[in-house]
N, C-alpha and C positions, 0 to 999 in steps of 0.2 A: 504494501499500499504508502503509493506515494503522499501521505499525510499533510504535505507542506504546501502542495500548489492546490490554489482553488480558485474557480471560475465563478465571476462577481458578475451578473445580471443588474445592468441598469437601465431603462426605455427612460429616453430625454427627446425631447423637440424637435425633430429633423436639422434645425440651425447649428444647435447644440451639439452634434455628436463628433462632428470634426474637432473641434478648439478643444473637449473634452477629451475625444479617445489620445492628441498629441499633449495633454497637458501629462498626462499621468503618465506616457511613455517617456517623455523627456524628463521627468522628476524620478523614473526607476520605478512606482509602484507599479507599473505594468509592465509585462514583459510584448504583450502584443495587443491589441483590442481590432476585433473585429465587428463591422456597424452590419445590421440588417434591418431594413425596413419592415416594419409592423404595423396593425392595425391594435389599436387594444380598446376595448370594451369594460367599463368599469360605473361603481357606482359610489356616488362624488357628491357629496353635501345633498341626499335623500335622490336625486335626481340620476337617470344612466345617461351617460356619457359616451365618446365614442372619438377617438383621437388617434391621427395618422402621429407615430411617432419610429424613433430607433432603436433598437434594441443593440446596446453594449455588451458585448461578452469580452469582457477583461478577464485575461488569463494572470494571474500574477501567485504572490507567497502566502497562507495563512497569517504569518506575522506581521506580514502589510497593511490585514482587512483595514486596522482602525486608522491609520495613515491615509489607506488609500479612500474609506467611507469619507474622513476629514476636506479632503480634496473636493469630490464629489460633489460633497454638501456645500463646498462654497461656490462652486460652477453650475447647481441645479438650481434651474426655476422656478421648481414646483417645494409647494409648501409639505409636501411629506410624496419623495421620492421613492421608487424603486429601489431596493439595492439588498439585494439575495446573494448570499456566497455557496454555493456548494464545494465541499471537499472533493479532491479530485482522489479514484480507487485506485487508476493504474495513470500513468505517463510512461511512453518510451522516452527509453533510456537518453536516445541525442536530442528532442525536445526538452528533455526535463534538463540536461546540463547545457543548453541553451537559455531556458526561461531563466536558473538561478543568477546565468552568469547577467544577463541582462535585467536583473533585480540586484545585481551584486551581493549573489550570496555564491559557494558554493557548493553543490551537490553533495550529498552524503556519501 
């Protein structure tokens, strides 16, 4: 189990996706951020809403989550942003080495 690797999912308005992804990689809080266009349907303040968003798939380390979360919150326009982290069960060895190097940590 590669329990130091996390995939963090954050939905953002389309215009925020690029700048947020770049900031997380520049600050080495993420090795890679993928951006996928999505349509979200949710209940907010009693009304059912629909929004075109971009889902950021942020590849990072578990120990960086608190700092990564703070950075996302500082850049995110929503009152209650989606920030969901999932710990990886398995990660390809070469990718793991690259991820750790890009976030300034060597693999175990």
